[in-house]
C-alpha positions in Angstrom: 111.9 -133.3 43.4 115.3 -132.4 44.8 118.7 -133.8 44.1 118.3 -135.7 47.4 115.1 -137.3 46.1 116.9 -138.3 42.9 119.7 -139.9 44.9 117.3 -141.8 47.2 115.3 -143.2 44.3 118.5 -144.2 42.4 119.9 -145.9 45.6 116.6 -147.8 46.2 115.9 -148.5 42.5 119.1 -148.7 40.5 118.4 -147.4 37.0 115.6 -145.1 38.2 117.3 -142.0 36.9 117.8 -143.3 33.4 114.1 -144.1 33.2 112.5 -141.2 35.1 115.2 -138.6 35.9 114.9 -136.5 32.8 111.1 -136.4 33.0 111.3 -135.1 36.6 113.9 -132.6 35.7 111.7 -131.3 32.9 108.7 -131.2 35.4 110.7 -129.2 37.9 111.6 -126.7 35.1 108.0 -126.4 34.0 106.5 -126.2 37.5 107.5 -122.6 38.0 106.1 -119.8 35.7 109.2 -118.6 33.9 108.0 -117.4 30.5 106.4 -120.6 29.5 102.8 -121.9 29.6 101.5 -124.3 32.3 102.7 -127.9 31.9 99.5 -129.1 30.1 100.3 -126.7 27.2 103.9 -127.5 26.8 105.2 -130.2 24.4 105.9 -133.0 26.9 104.9 -135.9 24.5 101.6 -136.4 26.3 98.2 -136.7 24.7 95.3 -135.5 26.9 93.0 -138.6 27.4 89.4 -139.1 26.4 87.1 -139.7 29.3 84.9 -142.7 29.8 81.2 -141.8 29.6 80.2 -144.5 32.1 82.7 -144.3 35.0 84.0 -140.8 34.1 87.6 -142.0 34.5 90.1 -140.9 31.8 90.8 -143.7 29.3 94.4 -144.2 30.4 94.7 -147.8 29.4 94.7 -146.6 25.8 94.5 -150.0 24.1 91.2 -150.7 25.9 89.5 -147.5 24.7 86.3 -148.1 22.7 83.4 -146.0 21.6 79.8 -146.2 20.5 77.1 -143.9 19.2 74.2 -143.5 21.6 71.2 -141.3 20.7 73.2 -139.5 18.1 76.2 -138.8 20.3 79.5 -140.7 20.1 80.7 -141.7 23.5 84.1 -143.0 24.5 84.6 -145.7 27.2 87.6 -146.9 29.1 86.8 -150.6 28.5 84.2 -152.9 26.9 82.5 -153.4 30.3 81.8 -149.7 30.6 80.6 -149.6 27.0 78.3 -152.6 27.7 76.9 -150.9 30.8 75.8 -147.8 28.8 74.9 -149.4 25.5 73.2 -152.6 26.8 72.5 -152.6 30.5 71.2 -149.1 31.0 68.6 -149.2 28.3 64.8 -149.4 28.9 64.8 -153.2 28.1 67.5 -155.9 28.6 67.1 -159.3 26.9 63.4 -158.6 26.2 62.5 -157.5 29.8 61.9 -154.1 31.2 64.9 -153.1 33.3 64.7 -151.6 36.8 64.9 -147.9 36.9 68.6 -147.7 37.3 68.7 -144.5 35.4 70.5 -143.7 32.2 73.9 -141.9 31.9 72.6 -138.7 30.5 73.0 -134.9 31.0 76.1 -132.8 31.6 78.6 -135.3 33.0 82.1 -134.3 31.8 83.7 -131.2 33.2 85.7 -130.8 29.9 82.4 -130.8 27.9 80.8 -128.3 30.3 83.7 -125.9 29.8 84.5 -126.6 26.1 85.7 -123.4 24.4 86.1 -121.5 27.7 89.3 -119.6 28.6 91.2 -121.6 31.3 91.3 -118.6 33.7 87.5 -118.5 33.6 87.3 -122.3 34.1 89.5 -122.1 37.2 87.5 -119.2 38.6 84.1 -120.8 37.9 85.3 -124.0 39.7 86.3 -121.9 42.7 90.0 -122.9 42.5 91.3 -119.4 43.2 92.8 -118.3 46.5 91.4 -115.4 48.6 93.6 -112.9 46.7 91.4 -113.4 43.7 94.2 -114.3 41.3 96.5 -117.1 42.6 95.4 -120.6 41.7 94.8 -123.0 44.7 96.6 -125.9 43.1 100.3 -125.4 42.3 102.6 -128.0 40.6 105.4 -127.3 43.2 105.9 -126.7 46.9 107.4 -123.2 46.8 104.2 -121.8 48.3 105.8 -118.9 50.1 107.3 -117.3 47.0 104.6 -115.3 45.2 106.9 -115.0 42.1 106.7 -118.8 41.7 102.9 -119.0 41.9 100.7 -119.7 39.0 97.9 -117.1 38.6 94.8 -116.5 36.5 97.0 -114.2 34.3 99.1 -117.2 33.3 96.0 -119.3 32.6 94.4 -116.5 30.6 97.1 -116.6 27.9 96.5 -120.3 27.2 94.4 -121.6 24.3 90.7 -122.3 25.1 89.8 -125.5 26.9 89.1 -128.3 24.4 87.0 -131.3 25.3 88.4 -134.4 23.7 84.9 -135.9 23.6 83.4 -132.9 21.9 86.2 -132.9 19.3 85.8 -136.7 18.9 82.1 -136.0 18.0 83.0 -133.3 15.5 85.2 -135.8 13.5 84.0 -137.7 10.5 83.7 -141.5 11.0 86.9 -142.0 9.1 88.8 -139.4 11.2 87.3 -140.8 14.4 88.5 -144.4 13.6 92.0 -143.1 12.6 92.2 -141.1 15.8 91.0 -144.1 17.9 93.6 -146.4 16.3 96.4 -144.0 17.1 95.1 -143.5 20.6 95.0 -147.2 21.2 98.6 -147.6 20.1 99.6 -145.1 22.7 101.8 -143.1 20.3 101.4 -139.4 19.9 98.0 -139.0 18.1 98.2 -135.2 18.3 96.6 -133.5 21.3 93.1 -133.8 19.9 93.1 -133.9 16.1 93.0 -137.1 14.1 95.4 -135.8 11.5 98.0 -134.5 13.9 
């Protein structure tokens, strides 16, 4: 956002800058590769969300996040309704009757889980999110698309830590660590990026 954008928002919504201005200034600073990592790896007081096993949407309404163990795997859900769908409705029987073949939520469903432990540059390449030059990422967190020096490339991504699936890490926790993590997650405070004890 530019200074003109800031002025427009402040004019239309008095107090906007006090609430959002610093965040957008920080975003602008981090949107250009200038010796720092991509935004997702910088300390911006944000915890990457767990993903709902049923609807595949991130669990962004943190106080609603629930989980259950199904077939030996702990799954997170964005809400009790999505948990009910997987735990109760999509089972072979429901209330004593055979259920129609709606299918079960099985297989490789979460992109983070598919790429768990991979280098980010390899993830971006495997997904096909690289421009024709073979190095520049398709998505950019800014609109300076004509200036190659301001473009994020696979080299920037390669120096990042490996991709970590919150749901894989959630399964690796002990039951006590998992409940402590979930309690912090639901409160919405910083629970650490992925660790229960952070």
